N, C-alpha and C positions, 0 to 999 in steps of 0.2 A: 794688341798688335798695332804698330804705327802704320798709318795710311800713307801711301805714296802721294807725292805732290802732283799737281796738275801737269807740270812739264814732264815728270817721270812717267805718268800714266799715258800721256799722248805719245811720248817717244816709244814706250813699250807697245802701245797700240799700233804705231807705224811698223815697228819691228816685227810684231806677231803677224800683222796683216801681210807684210812683204814676205815673211817666212812661209806662211800658209800658201800664198799665191805662188811663190817660187817652188815650194815643195810639190804643189799640185801640178804645175807645169812640168817639173822635172819627172814626176811619176808618169804623167801622160806621155811625155816625150820618150822616156825609157821604154814604156810598154809598147808604144807604136814602133819604135826602132827595133826592139827585140822581136816583135812579131814579124816585122818586115824582113829582118835578116834571117830568122828561122824559116819563114816560108820560102824565101829565095834559096836557102841552103837545102831545104827539103826537095824543092822542085829540081834543083841541080842533081841531088843525090838520086832521086827517082829516075831521071833521064839516064844518068850514067849507069845505074843498076840495070835498067831495061836493055840498054845497049850491050853491057857486058854479059847479061843473061843470054842475049841473042848470039853473041860470040861463043859462049860456052855450049849452047844448044847445037850450034853448027859443028863445034869440035867434037861433041859426043856422038854426032850422027855418023859414025864410022863403025867398021866391024870390030876393031880393037883400039878403042880410044885411050890415049895417055892423059889421064885426068889431070895429073900434076902439071904436065906440060901445057895443057889447055889453060889452066889457071895462071900459069906464069906468062902466058902470051897476052894476058890482059894488061892494058895500060891504065893502072889504077893510081899510080903515083904513091906518095908516102902517106896520104891522108885516108886511103881506103884499103880495106882488107877483105878479099873475097873468101867465101866458104861455100862448099858444095855438099849437099846431102844427096847421096846416090845409093839406092837400094839398101838403106839402113846403115850406111857408113858415112862418116864425115871426111871431107877432103879439103886440104889447104895447100898453100904453096910450100910451106915448111912442114917439118915433122909434127908440129902441133895441130892436131885435128879435132880436139875437143870443142864442142859447141858451147863453151863457157860464156854466160851472159845472154844467151838467146832464150827468152821466155818460152815455156812449154806451150802456153796458149797461142803464141804467135806461130810456133811451129805447126800446131794442129790446124790453124787457119790456113797457112800456106799450103799444107798437104791436101787440103780440101779443094785446092785449085783457085784460091782467092789471094791476090797480092796483099801485102800488109806492110805497115811501116810503124816504128815505135822508137821513142827516145829512151835509151837505157844508159846505165853506167857500167863500163867494163874495165876492171882493174882500177876502179876509182876515177876513171876518165869519162866525161860525157860523150856519148856515142849515138849516132843515128843508125838504126838497123832497118834495112829494106829487104823484104823477102819476095822473091818472084818464083812462082811455080813453073817447073819445066815439064813434068809429066806426073803421072799418078804416084810414082815412087821416087821422084827427084825434085829438088828445089835449089834455087840459087839465092844465097844471102850475101849482102854486101854491108860491111860495117864502116861507116864514115865518121871519123873523129870530129867532135865539136869543140875540142879544146881551144883552138884558135878563136872560135866564135865566142866562147865563154870568157876568154881573156879580154876580147874586145868589149864585151858587155860590162865587164868589171871596170875597165878603164872609163867607159861611158858613164857608169854609175858614179864613179869617183868624181868625174868632171862635172856631172849634173849636181852632185852634192856640194861641191866647192862653189858652183855658181849660185846654188840656193843660199848658202851661207853668206856669200858676198852680197846677194840681193837683200837678205835680211839685215846685214850690217848697213847697207846703203839706205834701207828703209828707216833704220834707227837713226842714222845720221841725218836723213831728210826730216824725220820727225823732230829731232833735237833742233835742227836749224829753223824749221818752220815755227816751232813753239818759242824759240828764242826771240824771233822777230815778231811773231803775233802776240806774244805775252809781254813784249816790251812796254806797251801802254799801261798794262796792269802793274808792272814793276814801277813805272813812273808814278802811278796813282798811289801805290804802297809807300814809295819814298816820300811823296808829298804829304801823305797822311801821317807818316812818322814825324816829319818836320812840323806839321801842325800840332801833333800831340806834344812835341817839345816846346811849343809856344811860338813857333815861327809861322805866322799867318800870311807871310808874303809868298808862300809856296804856290806855284802855279804850274799847270801842264803846258808844255810847248805846243803851239798850233800844229796840226797835222793835215797833210793833203789827202789822207785817206778818207773818203766820204763816210765810211762806216765808223770811223773813230773820231771824226770831227765833232759830232754831237756829244760824245763822251768828254772830250777836252773842254768844249764850251760849257757844258752843264757842270762839270766839276769846278772849273774856274769861277763860274757864277755862284755856285754853292759856297766855295771858300770865301769869295768876296762878301757875300751876304752874311756868312757866319762871322767873319772878321769884323764887319761893321756892327753886327749885333753885340758881339763881345766888347767891342770898343765903346758902344753906347752904354752897355751895362757897367763897364769899368769906370767910365766918366761919371755915370750917375752915382755909383757908390762913392767915388772920390769926391764928387761935388757935395753930396749929402754929408759925407764925413767932415769935409772942410767947413760946410755951413754949420754943422753941429758944434764945431770947436768953440766958436765965439760964445754962444749961450752957455756952453759947458764951463768955459773959463769963468764966466760971471757967476754961475751956480757954485763952482768950486771955491771961488773967493768968498762968496756969502756963507757957504758951509764952513769954511775955515774960520770965519769970524764967529759963527755960532759955536763951533767946537772950542775955540779959545775961551769963550765965556760960559762954559758949562757950569762953573762954580756959582754963577749968578742966576742959574735957571733951576726950576723945580725938577724933580726926578723924571717925570714923564716928558717934559720938554727936552731935557738933556738926552734922554734915550732916543727920542725922535730925531734930534739933531745928529746924533751919532749914526743912526741908520741912513739918514739922508746923505751924510758925508761918505759913507761906505758905498752906497749905490752910485753916487756921482763918480767916485773913483773907479768903480767897476765899469761905468758907462764910458769913462775916458779911455780905459783899456780897450773896450770894445771898438770905439771909434778909431783908435790908433791901429788896432788889428785890421779893421776894414780898409783903412788907408794903405796899410802895408800889403794887404791882399790885392788891392786894386793895382798897386805898383808891381806886383809879382808877375803880371802878364808881359812885362817888357823883357827885352833880350838881356842875357847875362853879359855884363861888362867884365870880361876876364882880364886879369893882370896877375903878375907874380906876387904871391902873398905868403908870408911865413905863417902857416896855419898853426904851428906849435905855439908861437908867441900870441897869436890871436886867441886860441883856445884858453891859454893861461890868463890872458887879460879878461876874458869873459868870466872865468871862474873867480878871479880876484874881485871883479866888480860885483859879484853876487855873494861874496863872503865865503866862497868855497876854496878849499886848499888847492894850490896849483899842481901838487903832485898827483892829482886825479888824472892829469893828462899824461898819456903814455904814447910812445911812438914804436911801431913794430920795426924790428931790426931790418936795416937796408932800405927803409922808406925815407925819401927826402922830405924835409919840412917845408920847402917852398913849392907851392902848388899854383897852377894857372887857373884861378877861380875869380868869381865876383866877390870882392871883399865884403861888401854890405850884406849880400845874400847869405854868404857863409857865416858871417857873424850873427845874423838874425836866426839862422838855422841852429847854431849852437845855443843861442839864448833861449829859444823856444824849447829845445830838447832838454836843456838843464832845468828850465822853469817847470816843464812837465814832470821831470823826475822829482823835483822838490815838492810839487803840489800833490801828485798822485802816486809816485813811486817810492816813497820813503826815503828820498834823497839819492843823488847819483853816487855810484861807487867807482866808476872808471869812465874816462873818455879816451878811446883808443883811435889813433891815426894809423891806417894801414893802406894797402893797395890791393887791387884786383886787376891785373894787366896794366892798362894805362889809366885806370880809374882810381882816383883817391877815395878812400873809404873812411867815414867817420862813424864810430860806434859809441853809443852812450848807454851804459848799463846802470840799472837802478836796483834798489833793494825792496821793491814793492811786491805785490802779489802777482805781477805779470799781466799780460793781456790775453784773455780767452781767445781760442782759435776762431770762434765765430765772429769776433769783433775786429780781427786784424785787417779784413778787407775794407772796412768802412771807417776805421778810426781816423784816417787821414782826410775824410770828407769834411765839408764845412758844417759847423755847428753840431758836430757829433762828439759826444763825450762818452768815454768808456765807463765800464761799471765801477772802476775805482773812483772816478770823478763823482758818480752819483752817490757813492757811499761816503763821500766827503762833501756834503752839501754846503758846508761853510766856506769852501774855496771860492776865489774870485775869477775862475777861469771863464773864458768866453767861448770855448769850443772851436776857436779858429787857429790856435797855435800850431797844431800838427798839420792842418790844411796849408798854412803858410810854409811850413817845412817842405811839404810835398811839392808846392808850386815853385819854390826856390830851387829844389832839386831838379824838377822837370825842366826849368830854364837852362840848366847845365846839360840837359840830355840824359839825366840819370833818374833814379827812382829811390824812394824811401820805403823801408819795410820795417816790420817789428817781429821779433821772435822771442824765444826763451833764452835767458841767460843761464849758463851752467852754474848750478848751485842755487838757483831760484831768482826770481825777478824778471824784468823785461830787458831786452836788448834792442834799441832802435838803431837801425843801420841806414846810412845815407851814402850812395855811390855817385861820384862826380866824374863821369867819363872824360877823357882827354885832359885831365888836370896834371898827369904825371908823364914824364918822358919815358 
């Protein structure tokens, strides 16, 4: 399961916190309001019921009371309905005299001479029932409708729910806004780190007036400066050493060439030794040239419009390889915005690697991935084991195919130079399996295609 990013987690935390707080406040507000309204309605209903019970008691205190007329004389409005229990019979204003909805327990309690009140549902409507004893055989009941109050509470619940949702949304927006601004320094650090990984050591963080972030900016810029100076010292050291080695190597190479040309005048052991010396000097020259190239690889890519198809064909021709190895994917332009020298060196090293360790190249494909130009070199070798693919582009690392061919003159720097040239373009170099067997080296050069 993919884990949410920091910004998403903080935003979600703000939203959940705001939602919990808003929901809690809404529930408390609803409960307090509901209790207050119900208590007020109950007090009003009890006062009205006692007043109407007194009127009914007065009306019944005659020789021949008209019960229905007494009940009709009550000013109960449309929200209250009176019922009278008298000598075992129920009486109401209309012909409906059934005591439907009045619980038996409440009736028993009122007949014992104790007033009672209970919320019930009559005909599906919420109702407040108040019972007032009149005598040992009579009681007055008044049913007050709570429908209006229930509708008011429903509207209140909807309003509080809407407020809670808006508060949660506001919390999420606040969290997103807060993280966007508070994480901006981290985004700047990530951008600067990406530029450094691409070889741009001029990346720096802008000074900030926030005292909590000033130390971060200062420390990061100091670290980048120290790292850039150290890398530059190492690069200069490697370049200086390589250049200093060239002069004695040229002298040794000239001497070895003389010895090699006079092999027929030497005994067998001397001739063999001279041949070994010449081979090692040549290998040493390759190593020095690769070190110089690697030292230059830290510089920025000098992009220009280059016909990569012609360049790849020229590289193949210079190495005695057929030009028809180079293929262009349909719809891919052949002119790319790249560093010509770096791209040429990349092709040279990949083709040399295929010749030395991969049984020879079988295809050089020019394609695209979005705005990135893609160069793929396929070989006919045994491929690169999965456990070697992450390290094969490191310096002085030779794959298992190279070790099985101990007689090759590789330096272990060719693929490292490819990776550095690719990184200078902001891309990456990878290796995978070629369909049908062998290895496929892939180089992506972002921003090289329109």
